[in-house]
C-alpha positions as CSV (number, residue, x, y, z in Angstrom):
1,M,-33.1,5.6,21.5
2,G,-30.7,3.8,19.2
3,I,-29.2,4.8,15.9
4,K,-31.1,6.8,13.2
5,L,-31.1,4.9,9.9
6,G,-34.4,5.9,8.4
7,S,-32.9,8.0,5.7
8,I,-31.0,5.1,4.1
9,I,-33.2,2.0,4.9
10,P,-36.4,1.7,3.0
11,A,-39.7,1.1,4.8
12,R,-43.0,0.1,3.3
13,P,-46.5,0.9,4.7
14,V,-48.3,-2.0,6.3
15,E,-51.9,-2.3,7.3
16,I,-52.8,-3.8,10.7
17,A,-55.1,-6.2,9.0
18,Q,-52.1,-7.7,7.1
19,L,-50.7,-8.7,10.5
20,R,-53.6,-10.9,11.7
21,G,-52.5,-14.1,13.4
22,Q,-48.8,-13.0,13.5
23,R,-46.7,-13.4,16.7
24,L,-45.1,-10.1,17.5
25,A,-42.1,-9.6,19.8
26,V,-42.6,-6.1,21.3
27,D,-39.9,-4.0,22.9
28,G,-41.5,-3.7,26.4
29,Y,-39.6,-0.7,27.8
30,N,-40.0,1.1,24.5
31,L,-43.7,0.5,24.6
32,L,-44.2,1.6,28.3
33,Y,-42.1,4.8,27.7
34,Q,-44.3,5.6,24.8
35,F,-47.4,5.5,27.0
36,L,-45.8,7.4,29.8
37,A,-44.8,10.2,27.4
38,S,-48.0,10.4,25.4
39,I,-50.8,9.7,28.0
40,R,-50.7,12.8,30.1
41,Q,-53.0,15.6,31.3
42,R,-52.9,19.1,29.9
43,D,-50.3,20.3,32.3
44,G,-48.0,17.4,31.5
45,M,-48.8,15.3,34.6
46,P,-49.2,11.6,33.9
47,L,-52.5,9.9,34.7
48,T,-52.8,8.8,38.3
49,D,-55.2,7.0,40.5
50,A,-56.9,8.4,43.7
51,H,-53.7,7.6,45.7
52,G,-51.4,9.4,43.3
53,H,-49.9,6.3,41.7
54,T,-49.1,6.7,38.0
55,T,-51.3,4.7,35.7
56,S,-50.5,6.0,32.2
57,H,-48.4,2.9,31.4
58,L,-51.2,0.5,32.5
59,S,-53.8,2.5,30.6
60,G,-51.8,2.4,27.4
61,L,-50.8,-1.2,27.7
62,F,-54.3,-2.4,28.3
63,F,-56.4,-0.3,26.0
64,R,-54.1,-0.1,23.1
65,L,-53.2,-3.8,23.1
66,S,-56.9,-4.6,23.4
67,A,-57.6,-2.6,20.2
68,L,-54.8,-4.5,18.4
69,A,-55.8,-7.8,19.8
70,A,-59.2,-7.3,18.3
71,E,-57.4,-7.4,14.9
72,G,-56.0,-10.9,15.8
73,L,-52.4,-9.8,16.6
74,R,-50.5,-11.8,19.2
75,F,-48.0,-10.0,21.4
76,C,-45.0,-11.2,23.4
77,L,-43.3,-8.4,25.3
78,I,-39.5,-8.4,25.8
79,F,-37.9,-6.4,28.6
80,D,-34.3,-5.3,28.7
81,G,-32.1,-7.0,31.2
82,K,-28.9,-5.6,32.7
83,P,-27.4,-3.0,30.4
84,H,-23.9,-3.6,29.1
85,A,-21.2,-1.5,30.8
86,L,-20.5,0.4,27.6
87,K,-24.1,1.7,27.7
88,K,-23.4,3.8,30.8
89,R,-22.5,6.9,28.8
90,V,-25.8,7.0,26.9
91,L,-27.8,6.2,30.1
92,D,-26.1,9.0,31.9
93,E,-26.9,11.4,29.1
94,R,-30.6,10.3,29.2
95,R,-30.7,10.9,33.0
96,D,-29.2,14.4,32.6
97,R,-31.7,15.3,29.9
98,K,-34.6,14.2,32.1
99,I,-33.2,16.3,35.0
100,K,-33.0,19.4,32.7
101,A,-36.5,18.7,31.3
102,Q,-37.9,18.4,34.8
103,A,-36.6,21.9,35.7
104,E,-38.0,23.3,32.4
105,W,-41.3,21.7,33.0
106,E,-41.6,23.3,36.5
107,A,-40.6,26.7,35.1
108,A,-43.2,26.4,32.3
109,L,-45.9,25.5,34.8
110,A,-45.0,28.5,37.0
111,A,-45.2,30.7,33.9
112,G,-48.6,29.3,33.0
113,D,-47.3,27.9,29.7
114,L,-49.2,24.6,29.5
115,V,-48.2,23.8,25.9
116,K,-44.5,24.0,26.8
117,A,-45.1,22.3,30.2
118,R,-46.7,19.3,28.5
119,T,-43.9,19.0,26.0
120,K,-41.2,19.2,28.6
121,A,-43.1,16.8,30.9
122,Q,-43.0,14.1,28.2
123,Q,-39.3,14.2,28.3
124,T,-39.2,13.4,32.1
125,S,-40.8,10.0,31.9
126,R,-39.3,7.5,34.3
127,L,-40.2,3.8,34.7
128,T,-39.8,2.5,38.2
129,P,-39.2,-1.2,39.0
130,E,-42.6,-1.2,40.6
131,M,-44.3,0.1,37.5
132,V,-42.6,-2.5,35.3
133,A,-43.6,-5.3,37.7
134,E,-47.2,-4.1,37.6
135,A,-47.2,-4.0,33.8
136,Q,-45.9,-7.6,33.8
137,E,-48.6,-8.6,36.3
138,L,-51.2,-7.1,33.9
139,L,-49.6,-9.1,31.0
140,D,-49.9,-12.3,33.1
141,A,-53.6,-11.5,33.8
142,L,-54.2,-11.0,30.1
143,G,-52.6,-14.3,29.1
144,L,-49.8,-12.5,27.2
145,P,-46.3,-13.9,27.4
146,W,-43.2,-11.8,28.3
147,V,-39.6,-12.4,28.9
148,T,-36.6,-10.5,30.4
149,A,-33.6,-10.6,28.1
150,P,-30.1,-11.1,29.5
151,S,-29.3,-7.6,28.2
152,E,-30.7,-5.9,25.1
153,G,-34.3,-6.7,24.3
154,E,-33.8,-6.1,20.5
155,A,-31.2,-8.9,20.5
156,Q,-33.6,-11.2,22.3
157,A,-36.2,-10.5,19.6
158,A,-33.8,-11.2,16.9
159,A,-32.9,-14.6,18.5
160,M,-36.6,-15.5,18.8
161,M,-37.2,-14.7,15.2
162,A,-34.2,-16.9,14.2
163,A,-35.7,-19.7,16.4
164,G,-39.1,-19.3,14.5
165,V,-41.1,-18.6,17.6
166,V,-42.1,-15.0,16.6
167,D,-42.8,-13.5,13.2
168,A,-41.6,-9.9,13.6
169,A,-40.1,-7.5,16.1
170,V,-42.0,-4.4,17.1
171,S,-39.9,-1.4,18.2
172,Q,-39.1,2.2,17.2
173,D,-35.4,1.5,17.3
174,F,-33.5,0.7,14.1
175,D,-31.0,-1.1,16.2
176,T,-33.3,-4.1,16.1
177,L,-32.1,-4.8,12.5
178,L,-28.5,-4.4,13.5
179,F,-29.0,-7.1,16.1
180,G,-30.0,-9.4,13.2
181,A,-33.8,-9.2,13.3
182,P,-35.0,-10.1,9.8
183,R,-38.2,-8.0,10.1
184,L,-39.0,-4.8,12.1
185,L,-42.4,-3.1,12.5
186,R,-42.4,0.5,13.5
187,N,-45.3,2.8,14.6
188,L,-47.5,-0.2,15.3
189,T,-48.4,0.8,18.8
190,L,-48.6,4.6,18.2
191,S,-50.4,4.8,14.9
192,G,-52.6,7.9,14.4
193,R,-52.1,11.6,14.7
194,R,-49.0,12.7,16.6
195,K,-48.0,16.2,17.6
196,L,-44.6,17.4,16.3
197,P,-42.2,18.3,19.1
198,G,-42.2,22.0,19.9
199,R,-44.9,22.8,17.4
200,Q,-48.6,23.2,17.2
201,A,-48.8,20.8,14.3
202,W,-49.8,17.2,13.9
203,V,-48.8,14.5,11.4
204,E,-50.3,11.2,10.6
205,V,-48.2,8.2,11.7
206,N,-48.8,4.8,10.1
207,P,-47.3,1.4,10.7
208,E,-44.3,0.5,8.5
209,E,-42.2,-2.6,7.9
210,L,-38.5,-2.7,7.4
211,T,-36.4,-5.8,6.7
212,L,-32.7,-6.7,7.1
213,A,-32.7,-8.0,3.6
214,G,-34.2,-4.7,2.3
215,A,-31.5,-2.8,4.2
216,I,-28.8,-4.9,2.7
217,E,-30.2,-4.5,-0.8
218,A,-30.7,-0.8,-0.5
219,T,-27.3,0.0,1.0
220,Q,-25.3,-2.7,-0.9
221,L,-23.7,-3.6,2.4
222,S,-23.6,-6.8,4.3
223,H,-25.1,-7.1,7.8
224,E,-21.5,-6.9,9.2
225,Q,-20.8,-3.8,7.2
226,L,-24.1,-2.2,8.4
227,V,-22.8,-2.8,12.0
228,D,-19.5,-1.2,11.1
229,M,-21.3,1.8,9.6
230,A,-23.3,2.2,12.8
231,I,-20.2,2.1,14.9
232,L,-18.7,4.9,12.9
233,M,-21.9,6.9,13.4
234,G,-22.2,6.1,17.1
235,T,-24.4,3.6,18.9
236,D,-25.7,3.2,22.4
237,F,-22.3,1.5,23.1
238,N,-19.9,4.1,21.6
239,P,-19.9,7.8,20.8
240,G,-18.9,7.5,17.1
241,I,-16.9,9.9,14.9
242,H,-18.0,13.5,14.9
243,G,-19.6,14.5,11.6
244,I,-20.4,10.9,10.5
245,G,-24.1,10.4,9.8
246,P,-25.9,7.8,7.8
247,K,-25.0,9.2,4.3
248,K,-21.3,9.7,5.1
249,G,-21.1,6.4,6.9
250,L,-22.7,4.6,4.0
251,K,-20.3,6.3,1.5
252,L,-17.3,5.3,3.6
253,L,-18.3,1.6,3.9
254,R,-19.2,1.3,0.2
255,E,-15.8,2.8,-0.8
256,L,-13.6,1.2,1.8
257,G,-15.5,-2.0,2.9
258,S,-14.7,-2.0,6.7
259,A,-14.6,0.2,9.8
260,E,-10.8,-0.4,10.0
261,A,-10.3,1.1,6.6
262,A,-12.7,4.0,7.2
263,L,-11.1,4.8,10.6
264,A,-7.6,4.8,9.0
265,K,-8.8,7.3,6.3
266,L,-10.4,9.5,8.9
267,G,-7.4,9.4,11.2
268,H,-9.4,7.9,14.1
269,K,-9.0,4.7,16.2
270,V,-11.6,2.6,18.1
271,D,-9.7,0.4,20.5
272,N,-12.6,-2.0,21.2
273,L,-13.9,-2.3,17.6
274,D,-14.3,-6.1,17.7
275,E,-16.1,-5.9,21.1
276,L,-18.6,-3.4,19.6
277,R,-19.2,-5.6,16.6
278,Q,-19.9,-8.6,18.8
279,L,-22.4,-6.7,20.8
280,F,-24.6,-6.6,17.7
281,L,-23.5,-9.8,16.0
282,N,-23.4,-12.2,19.0
283,H,-25.4,-10.6,21.8
284,P,-26.6,-12.8,24.6
285,S,-30.1,-14.2,24.5
286,V,-32.2,-16.9,26.2
287,E,-34.3,-19.6,24.8
288,F,-38.0,-18.7,25.1
289,A,-41.0,-20.1,23.3
290,P,-44.0,-17.9,24.1
291,T,-47.4,-19.4,24.8
292,W,-50.7,-17.4,24.8
293,G,-53.6,-18.0,27.2
294,E,-57.0,-16.6,27.9
295,P,-57.4,-13.4,30.0
296,R,-58.3,-13.9,33.6
297,R,-61.1,-11.4,34.1
298,G,-61.0,-11.4,37.9
299,R,-57.3,-10.6,38.0
300,V,-57.6,-7.9,35.4
301,I,-60.6,-6.3,37.3
302,E,-58.7,-6.5,40.6
303,L,-55.6,-4.9,39.2
304,L,-57.1,-2.1,37.1
305,C,-60.5,-1.4,38.8
306,E,-60.1,-2.3,42.4
307,R,-56.5,-1.3,42.8
308,H,-56.4,1.8,40.5
309,G,-60.0,2.9,40.0
310,F,-60.3,2.2,36.3
311,S,-63.9,2.2,34.9
312,R,-65.4,-1.3,35.1
313,A,-67.5,-0.7,32.0
314,R,-64.5,0.4,29.9
315,V,-62.3,-2.4,31.2
316,G,-65.1,-4.9,30.5
317,T,-65.5,-3.7,27.0
318,A,-61.8,-3.8,26.3
319,L,-61.5,-7.3,27.8
320,E,-64.0,-8.5,25.2
321,K,-61.6,-7.5,22.4
322,F,-59.0,-10.0,23.7
323,L,-61.7,-12.7,23.2
324,Q,-63.6,-11.8,20.1
325,P,-62.6,-13.2,16.7
326,P,-60.7,-10.8,14.4
327,L,-62.6,-8.4,12.2
328,P,-63.2,-9.4,8.6
329,M,-61.1,-7.7,6.0
330,G,-62.3,-4.2,5.2
331,Q,-63.4,-3.6,8.8
332,Q,-60.1,-2.6,10.3
333,A,-60.1,-1.1,13.8
334,T,-58.0,1.9,14.6
335,L,-56.2,2.7,17.9
336,G,-58.8,5.4,18.4
337,D,-61.4,2.7,18.9
338,F,-60.4,2.1,22.5
């Protein structure tokens, strides 16, 4: 999930209409997991076709992107490549949490507690290689570009922004800024009302924009020092120092200037400090210049309707949104429009 920096990095609200015509690099796995977690039945089961194949990821990808495409947004999806060896710890922790949530989901179902069952089911989401390949097949059919990064997708997005081929990165993870992306958009693909975890309460979630320049100004730290602060807190690549959160980490870096000095004061040592820094400051990426094409209606119909039983009428209506000109200012669509 990445590091939590929302309490110290300013974000400003952004209207979808302000993003018309912009080229947006979207964290592909982040997006698909959002759909797998949120698009479920009352008992927590994901949407499936008549053959039992999960379709939540395809439904979300197609219908939500169509609503945003109607606003004139252009998407390029980036998929993570091979995870770095140092990420094994956090991947193992995620796997263990899913195993635990699976057992709790089944127990809630047996007890007839559908509210708890749905909450626990959302924590069990798993993307198979076949599901990812089918999502990429759908992107091809829609004329939307995608690329697989050598490793971390956020780093690939940052490199593409530096090359001037995209205008912003779209992800929920603050790590995107640590990898050097100048501009991050959060909540873009899940705007609207969201249920609070474990509570029968809902909040309104709206798109927001964060910038690396804004983070540097607000914290009075350099990009390199922000990375040092994150290492003290703990990242996907290292466990961090117990008790160090955003505010304590920020205080230490402002006072002492570097992770080395902070670690010395705390009486801790990180043997691979320079390696951890380079994972954020010099992460591998590939050259990729996205190009956008027209949707191929026949391929979309075959994939969604013939293969998985989606409604032809709904698919046809959504397809038109990829083709129609953007709405005039003042007629902004919402994600509920799909």
